[in-house]
GUKEKE-136591 format. One record per residue (C-alpha): residue number from 0; y, x, z. Coordinates in nm, 4 decimals, m for minus. Example, Ala and Ser with C-alpha at 12.3 -4.5 7.8 and 13.67 -1.06 7.14 Angstrom:
2
+-----+----------+----------+----------+
: num :    north :     east :       up :
+-----+----------+----------+----------+
:   0 :  m0.4500 :   1.2300 :   0.7800 :
:   1 :  m0.1060 :   1.3670 :   0.7140 :
+-----+----------+----------+----------+
END
This chain:
250
+-----+----------+----------+----------+
: num :    north :     east :       up :
+-----+----------+----------+----------+
:   0 :  m2.3486 :   0.2514 :  27.9380 :
:   1 :  m2.3399 :  m0.0993 :  28.0789 :
:   2 :  m2.4885 :  m0.3991 :  27.9057 :
:   3 :  m2.1369 :  m0.5097 :  27.8170 :
:   4 :  m2.0816 :  m0.1903 :  27.6183 :
:   5 :  m2.4098 :  m0.2462 :  27.4352 :
:   6 :  m2.3029 :  m0.6011 :  27.3525 :
:   7 :  m1.9667 :  m0.4835 :  27.2200 :
:   8 :  m2.1412 :  m0.2212 :  27.0081 :
:   9 :  m2.3858 :  m0.4717 :  26.8601 :
:  10 :  m2.1016 :  m0.7080 :  26.7686 :
:  11 :  m1.9023 :  m0.4249 :  26.6130 :
:  12 :  m2.1989 :  m0.3140 :  26.4035 :
:  13 :  m2.2547 :  m0.6668 :  26.2802 :
:  14 :  m1.8901 :  m0.7003 :  26.1800 :
:  15 :  m1.8131 :  m0.9830 :  26.4221 :
:  16 :  m1.4541 :  m0.8635 :  26.4525 :
:  17 :  m1.3998 :  m0.9014 :  26.0782 :
:  18 :  m1.4547 :  m1.2774 :  26.1036 :
:  19 :  m1.1451 :  m1.2979 :  26.3250 :
:  20 :  m0.9376 :  m1.0278 :  26.1622 :
:  21 :  m0.6070 :  m1.2095 :  26.2090 :
:  22 :  m0.6660 :  m1.2466 :  26.5811 :
:  23 :  m0.7810 :  m0.8859 :  26.6073 :
:  24 :  m0.4674 :  m0.7621 :  26.4315 :
:  25 :  m0.2489 :  m0.9614 :  26.6726 :
:  26 :  m0.4081 :  m0.7849 :  26.9697 :
:  27 :  m0.3879 :  m0.4423 :  26.8085 :
:  28 :  m0.0200 :  m0.4941 :  26.7237 :
:  29 :   0.0490 :  m0.5678 :  27.0912 :
:  30 :  m0.1308 :  m0.2481 :  27.1959 :
:  31 :   0.0624 :  m0.0384 :  26.9442 :
:  32 :   0.3944 :  m0.1946 :  27.0452 :
:  33 :   0.3382 :  m0.1357 :  27.4166 :
:  34 :   0.2135 :   0.2202 :  27.3606 :
:  35 :   0.5220 :   0.3021 :  27.1505 :
:  36 :   0.7534 :   0.1427 :  27.4069 :
:  37 :   0.5992 :   0.3401 :  27.6949 :
:  38 :   0.5502 :   0.6778 :  27.5290 :
:  39 :   0.7635 :   0.6920 :  27.2150 :
:  40 :   0.6928 :   0.6361 :  26.8484 :
:  41 :   0.5428 :   0.9766 :  26.7633 :
:  42 :   0.1691 :   0.9451 :  26.7011 :
:  43 :   0.1264 :   1.3215 :  26.7501 :
:  44 :   0.3078 :   1.3310 :  27.0859 :
:  45 :   0.1857 :   0.9997 :  27.2316 :
:  46 :  m0.1918 :   0.9927 :  27.3049 :
:  47 :  m0.1932 :   0.6200 :  27.3863 :
:  48 :  m0.0212 :   0.5401 :  27.0591 :
:  49 :  m0.2539 :   0.7729 :  26.8688 :
:  50 :  m0.5552 :   0.5876 :  27.0104 :
:  51 :  m0.4072 :   0.2447 :  26.9339 :
:  52 :  m0.3242 :   0.3461 :  26.5775 :
:  53 :  m0.6730 :   0.4904 :  26.5287 :
:  54 :  m0.8246 :   0.1575 :  26.6406 :
:  55 :  m0.5995 :  m0.0269 :  26.3991 :
:  56 :  m0.7026 :   0.1976 :  26.1121 :
:  57 :  m1.0708 :   0.1516 :  26.1994 :
:  58 :  m1.0100 :  m0.2223 :  26.1611 :
:  59 :  m0.8399 :  m0.1697 :  25.8228 :
:  60 :  m0.4994 :  m0.2873 :  25.9402 :
:  61 :  m0.2390 :  m0.2308 :  25.6660 :
:  62 :  m0.0137 :   0.0710 :  25.7153 :
:  63 :   0.3000 :  m0.1478 :  25.7006 :
:  64 :   0.1774 :  m0.3570 :  25.9950 :
:  65 :   0.1195 :  m0.0440 :  26.2016 :
:  66 :   0.4615 :   0.0982 :  26.1212 :
:  67 :   0.6382 :  m0.2301 :  26.2055 :
:  68 :   0.4563 :  m0.2507 :  26.5397 :
:  69 :   0.5655 :   0.1037 :  26.6270 :
:  70 :   0.9276 :   0.0269 :  26.5356 :
:  71 :   0.9209 :  m0.2881 :  26.7495 :
:  72 :   0.7995 :  m0.0778 :  27.0407 :
:  73 :   1.0719 :   0.1837 :  26.9987 :
:  74 :   1.3409 :  m0.0800 :  26.9482 :
:  75 :   1.4123 :   0.0032 :  26.5843 :
:  76 :   1.3114 :  m0.3545 :  26.5018 :
:  77 :   1.3535 :  m0.6623 :  26.7226 :
:  78 :   1.0370 :  m0.7653 :  26.9017 :
:  79 :   0.8808 :  m0.9367 :  27.2021 :
:  80 :   0.8487 :  m0.7548 :  27.5343 :
:  81 :   0.4942 :  m0.7567 :  27.6733 :
:  82 :   0.3734 :  m0.6831 :  28.0232 :
:  83 :   0.0274 :  m0.5771 :  28.1375 :
:  84 :  m0.1597 :  m0.8122 :  28.3706 :
:  85 :  m0.5095 :  m0.7724 :  28.5164 :
:  86 :  m0.7266 :  m1.0580 :  28.6431 :
:  87 :  m1.0481 :  m1.0282 :  28.8424 :
:  88 :  m1.3383 :  m1.2602 :  28.9047 :
:  89 :  m1.7011 :  m1.3430 :  28.8417 :
:  90 :  m1.8975 :  m1.4693 :  28.5449 :
:  91 :  m2.2154 :  m1.6819 :  28.5752 :
:  92 :  m2.4952 :  m1.4991 :  28.7540 :
:  93 :  m2.2584 :  m1.3160 :  28.9909 :
:  94 :  m2.1456 :  m1.0711 :  28.7215 :
:  95 :  m1.8196 :  m0.8923 :  28.8090 :
:  96 :  m1.5421 :  m0.9215 :  28.5528 :
:  97 :  m1.2136 :  m0.7402 :  28.4956 :
:  98 :  m0.9744 :  m0.8915 :  28.2391 :
:  99 :  m0.6856 :  m0.6922 :  28.0887 :
: 100 :  m0.3998 :  m0.8816 :  27.9247 :
: 101 :  m0.0779 :  m0.8137 :  27.7371 :
: 102 :   0.1505 :  m1.1148 :  27.7628 :
: 103 :   0.5087 :  m1.2262 :  27.7120 :
: 104 :   0.4624 :  m1.5114 :  27.9626 :
: 105 :   0.2629 :  m1.4256 :  28.2735 :
: 106 :   0.2679 :  m1.7796 :  28.4166 :
: 107 :   0.1243 :  m1.9269 :  28.0970 :
: 108 :  m0.1430 :  m1.6590 :  28.0669 :
: 109 :  m0.2479 :  m1.6915 :  28.4319 :
: 110 :  m0.2983 :  m2.0656 :  28.3953 :
: 111 :  m0.4907 :  m2.0299 :  28.0697 :
: 112 :  m0.7177 :  m1.7520 :  28.1987 :
: 113 :  m0.7895 :  m1.9520 :  28.5154 :
: 114 :  m0.8852 :  m2.2484 :  28.2971 :
: 115 :  m1.1179 :  m2.0311 :  28.0851 :
: 116 :  m1.2949 :  m1.9076 :  28.3968 :
: 117 :  m1.3403 :  m2.2625 :  28.5263 :
: 118 :  m1.4536 :  m2.4130 :  28.1937 :
: 119 :  m1.7140 :  m2.1427 :  28.1343 :
: 120 :  m1.8845 :  m2.1282 :  28.4720 :
: 121 :  m1.6895 :  m1.8414 :  28.6271 :
: 122 :  m1.4613 :  m1.7980 :  28.9264 :
: 123 :  m1.1321 :  m1.6108 :  28.9460 :
: 124 :  m1.0891 :  m1.3925 :  29.2525 :
: 125 :  m0.8095 :  m1.2067 :  29.4276 :
: 126 :  m0.6741 :  m0.8647 :  29.3435 :
: 127 :  m0.9147 :  m0.5885 :  29.4413 :
: 128 :  m1.2239 :  m0.8094 :  29.4470 :
: 129 :  m1.3900 :  m0.6466 :  29.1449 :
: 130 :  m1.1511 :  m0.3718 :  29.0330 :
: 131 :  m1.3169 :  m0.1193 :  29.2648 :
: 132 :  m1.6410 :  m0.1485 :  29.0658 :
: 133 :  m1.4821 :  m0.0259 :  28.7419 :
: 134 :  m1.3559 :   0.3194 :  28.6448 :
: 135 :  m1.1535 :   0.4013 :  28.3336 :
: 136 :  m1.3446 :   0.6205 :  28.0893 :
: 137 :  m1.3335 :   0.7194 :  27.7268 :
: 138 :  m1.6118 :   0.5813 :  27.5080 :
: 139 :  m1.7004 :   0.7231 :  27.1664 :
: 140 :  m1.9623 :   0.5859 :  26.9309 :
: 141 :  m2.1203 :   0.8049 :  26.6629 :
: 142 :  m2.3729 :   0.6776 :  26.4109 :
: 143 :  m2.7162 :   0.8387 :  26.4306 :
: 144 :  m2.6948 :   0.9460 :  26.0686 :
: 145 :  m2.3692 :   1.1368 :  26.1310 :
: 146 :  m2.5237 :   1.4401 :  26.3056 :
: 147 :  m2.8337 :   1.5812 :  26.4693 :
: 148 :  m2.8400 :   1.5093 :  26.8417 :
: 149 :  m2.8402 :   1.8785 :  26.9364 :
: 150 :  m2.5330 :   1.9525 :  26.7232 :
: 151 :  m2.3545 :   1.6449 :  26.8539 :
: 152 :  m2.4290 :   1.7295 :  27.2170 :
: 153 :  m2.3048 :   2.0850 :  27.1760 :
: 154 :  m1.9815 :   1.9727 :  27.0110 :
: 155 :  m1.9207 :   1.6904 :  27.2602 :
: 156 :  m1.9825 :   1.8950 :  27.5743 :
: 157 :  m1.7791 :   2.1876 :  27.4395 :
: 158 :  m1.4871 :   1.9485 :  27.3878 :
: 159 :  m1.5119 :   1.8159 :  27.7448 :
: 160 :  m1.7411 :   1.5117 :  27.7282 :
: 161 :  m1.9090 :   1.3982 :  28.0495 :
: 162 :  m2.2261 :   1.2435 :  27.9105 :
: 163 :  m2.4116 :   1.1591 :  27.5905 :
: 164 :  m2.6787 :   0.8940 :  27.5472 :
: 165 :  m2.8864 :   0.7851 :  27.2512 :
: 166 :  m2.8618 :   0.4087 :  27.2161 :
: 167 :  m3.0191 :   0.1630 :  26.9767 :
: 168 :  m2.6970 :   0.1446 :  26.7760 :
: 169 :  m2.6003 :   0.5128 :  26.7809 :
: 170 :  m2.4919 :   0.7983 :  27.0066 :
: 171 :  m2.2733 :   0.6951 :  27.3001 :
: 172 :  m2.0416 :   0.9589 :  27.4449 :
: 173 :  m1.8583 :   0.9134 :  27.7753 :
: 174 :  m1.5457 :   1.1128 :  27.8574 :
: 175 :  m1.2822 :   1.1227 :  28.1265 :
: 176 :  m0.9949 :   0.8866 :  28.0513 :
: 177 :  m0.7579 :   1.1735 :  27.9709 :
: 178 :  m1.0177 :   1.3660 :  27.7675 :
: 179 :  m1.0935 :   1.0995 :  27.5066 :
: 180 :  m0.8527 :   1.2287 :  27.2433 :
: 181 :  m0.9617 :   1.5919 :  27.2869 :
: 182 :  m1.3307 :   1.5047 :  27.2546 :
: 183 :  m1.2691 :   1.2887 :  26.9477 :
: 184 :  m1.0762 :   1.5746 :  26.7845 :
: 185 :  m1.3496 :   1.8208 :  26.8827 :
: 186 :  m1.6162 :   1.6123 :  26.7134 :
: 187 :  m1.4101 :   1.5683 :  26.3989 :
: 188 :  m1.3363 :   1.9429 :  26.3877 :
: 189 :  m1.7131 :   1.9998 :  26.3987 :
: 190 :  m1.7520 :   1.7767 :  26.0944 :
: 191 :  m1.8898 :   1.4813 :  26.2905 :
: 192 :  m1.7255 :   1.1479 :  26.1985 :
: 193 :  m1.6489 :   0.9104 :  26.4838 :
: 194 :  m1.7302 :   0.5440 :  26.4319 :
: 195 :  m1.5049 :   0.4282 :  26.7159 :
: 196 :  m1.3189 :   0.5723 :  27.0154 :
: 197 :  m1.1607 :   0.3687 :  27.2907 :
: 198 :  m1.0707 :   0.3560 :  27.6569 :
: 199 :  m1.2920 :   0.1226 :  27.8539 :
: 200 :  m1.3801 :   0.0362 :  28.2127 :
: 201 :  m1.7280 :   0.1533 :  28.3135 :
: 202 :  m1.8917 :  m0.0161 :  28.6155 :
: 203 :  m2.0367 :   0.1941 :  28.8973 :
: 204 :  m2.2990 :  m0.0748 :  28.9659 :
: 205 :  m2.4576 :  m0.3351 :  28.7393 :
: 206 :  m2.6076 :  m0.6820 :  28.7812 :
: 207 :  m2.9434 :  m0.7338 :  28.6050 :
: 208 :  m2.9558 :  m1.0515 :  28.3946 :
: 209 :  m3.3128 :  m1.0797 :  28.2728 :
: 210 :  m3.3534 :  m1.4454 :  28.1772 :
: 211 :  m3.2349 :  m1.5822 :  27.8445 :
: 212 :  m3.0449 :  m1.8925 :  27.9600 :
: 213 :  m2.8346 :  m1.7043 :  28.2139 :
: 214 :  m2.7723 :  m1.4240 :  27.9649 :
: 215 :  m2.6438 :  m1.6752 :  27.7096 :
: 216 :  m2.4068 :  m1.8243 :  27.9667 :
: 217 :  m2.2729 :  m1.4803 :  28.0568 :
: 218 :  m2.2219 :  m1.3801 :  27.6940 :
: 219 :  m2.0581 :  m1.7145 :  27.6110 :
: 220 :  m1.8246 :  m1.6648 :  27.9084 :
: 221 :  m1.7242 :  m1.3161 :  27.7893 :
: 222 :  m1.6708 :  m1.4320 :  27.4317 :
: 223 :  m1.4544 :  m1.7250 :  27.5435 :
: 224 :  m1.2252 :  m1.4803 :  27.7223 :
: 225 :  m1.2204 :  m1.2332 :  27.4332 :
: 226 :  m1.1015 :  m1.5048 :  27.1943 :
: 227 :  m0.7784 :  m1.5573 :  27.3898 :
: 228 :  m0.4816 :  m1.3963 :  27.2127 :
: 229 :  m0.3340 :  m1.2453 :  27.5307 :
: 230 :  m0.6606 :  m1.0825 :  27.6444 :
: 231 :  m0.7105 :  m0.7347 :  27.5006 :
: 232 :  m0.9959 :  m0.6183 :  27.7240 :
: 233 :  m1.2847 :  m0.7906 :  27.9037 :
: 234 :  m1.5070 :  m0.5679 :  28.1177 :
: 235 :  m1.8206 :  m0.6895 :  28.2918 :
: 236 :  m2.1048 :  m0.5259 :  28.4823 :
: 237 :  m2.3979 :  m0.7260 :  28.3442 :
: 238 :  m2.7129 :  m0.5415 :  28.2383 :
: 239 :  m2.9003 :  m0.7530 :  27.9848 :
: 240 :  m3.2161 :  m0.6221 :  27.8123 :
: 241 :  m3.1626 :  m0.5085 :  27.4530 :
: 242 :  m3.4069 :  m0.7669 :  27.3211 :
: 243 :  m3.1986 :  m1.0536 :  27.4630 :
: 244 :  m2.8716 :  m0.8997 :  27.3425 :
: 245 :  m3.0085 :  m0.8580 :  26.9909 :
: 246 :  m3.1412 :  m1.2134 :  26.9850 :
: 247 :  m2.8048 :  m1.3455 :  27.1039 :
: 248 :  m2.6239 :  m1.1595 :  26.8247 :
: 249 :  m2.8622 :  m1.2757 :  26.5512 :
+-----+----------+----------+----------+
END
């Protein structure tokens, strides 16, 4: 996986998301609402909703919050209408960035995202400038203590996974975008608990960032974007050595 995926994994392991639980819940509620609006309120029949609800449960979101978000999406309760917007550009060091947003005011979000790029040493670019580098994939993280590697590999590949790697923070499984749910279910049926499962954008090429100061600027840039309420996904193609990533998270 890319350095950005490693960084996200390190932060998740350290519980960084818990420190901003209210903000995290706001983003998850948007995802659930949009998924329910687009594909219906049945978790069993709507894979996108099933994934969004699973993420919410992983983050310990109360059941009532999840149910209200679904009802807002299906129209059973009044709610805000969100649209998906994607922005492209570059972080410090020439790192390609793809930013996914859910917003109820595109003009406001565009201005605020442009300002975040400028304030943090990045540059926004036109449509198509970086999107071609990224490909939608499923990403599953399994703790090393959850299963032996051989058993995990057999279960993952049998369920349709594309690749499995052993990382510093656990086993990383890559799937096709439409195979994520099937692979997650296959692992759980084999008695292997999944720490997290999500759709992400995997870069086809990466940019090495080997010096500490530049790495800190890149990570600060990504974090500044991730803190914005309308941004629900930041994808970047940096490749930073594990030692620098770990030091940055300490």
